[in-house]
C-alpha positions in Angstrom: 2.3 9.2 16.4 5.2 11.5 17.1 4.1 13.1 20.3 7.5 12.7 22.0 10.5 14.8 20.9 12.8 11.8 21.3 10.8 9.9 18.5 11.0 13.0 16.2 14.7 13.4 16.7 15.4 9.7 16.1 13.3 9.9 12.9 15.3 13.0 11.8 18.6 11.3 12.5 17.9 8.0 10.9 16.5 9.6 7.9 19.4 12.0 7.3 21.9 9.4 8.1 20.4 6.9 5.6 20.1 9.8 3.1 23.8 10.7 3.5 25.0 7.2 3.2 22.9 6.5 0.2 24.0 9.6 -1.6 27.7 9.1 -0.9 27.5 5.4 -2.1 25.5 6.3 -5.2 28.0 9.1 -6.0 30.7 6.4 -5.8 28.9 4.2 -8.2 27.7 1.7 -5.7 24.0 1.5 -6.5 23.1 -1.3 -4.1 23.7 1.0 -1.1 20.5 2.9 -2.2 18.9 0.5 0.1 20.7 2.2 3.0 18.0 5.0 3.1 15.0 2.8 4.0 16.9 0.4 6.0 18.6 3.0 8.2 15.5 5.3 8.3 12.9 2.8 9.2 15.4 0.7 11.2 15.8 3.6 13.6 12.2 4.9 13.4 10.3 1.8 14.0 12.0 0.9 17.4 11.4 4.5 18.6 7.6 3.9 18.0 7.6 0.7 19.9 9.9 1.7 22.8 9.3 5.5 23.3 5.8 6.3 21.9 4.3 2.7 22.6 2.5 2.7 19.3 2.8 1.1 15.9 4.3 3.0 13.1 1.8 4.4 10.6 4.0 2.8 7.9 2.5 -0.6 8.6 -1.0 0.7 7.4 -0.2 3.3 4.9 3.5 3.5 4.0 3.2 6.2 1.3 1.2 8.5 3.7 3.7 7.8 6.5 6.6 8.7 4.3 4.9 12.0 3.3 4.2 12.7 6.9 7.8 12.0 8.0 9.2 14.3 5.2 7.0 17.1 6.3 8.0 16.6 9.9 11.7 16.6 9.0 11.2 19.8 7.0 9.5 21.4 9.9 12.3 20.3 12.3 15.1 21.6 10.0 13.3 24.9 9.9 13.2 25.1 13.6 9.6 24.3 14.2 9.8 21.3 16.5 7.9 23.2 19.2 5.0 23.5 16.7 5.2 19.8 15.9 5.0 19.1 19.8 1.9 21.4 20.2 0.1 19.8 17.2 0.8 16.3 18.7 -0.4 17.4 22.1 -3.7 18.7 20.8 -4.2 15.6 18.6 -3.8 13.4 21.7 -6.0 15.4 23.7 -8.8 15.1 21.1 -8.1 11.4 20.9 -8.6 10.9 24.6 -12.1 12.5 24.7 
């Protein structure tokens, strides 16, 4: 679902931005801003799927599994393993085309 680097980086940016805004606002006592994380995170990720990947986000079918996968992808990216993600996606796509 994240075969293109642009999609992965948009996910990373949206999630980290939403997390930073949510944490800042919660620390300042504004609990309603906790909604910033999913709004910003999904608000940036879903268009990336439609416009870049040309697929539907997995969150539509299984939101918990999708969130788990996104968190794993972000951990790998922050650890400098984006190339490994690209290779995994390429292998998965090649197997699907058979």
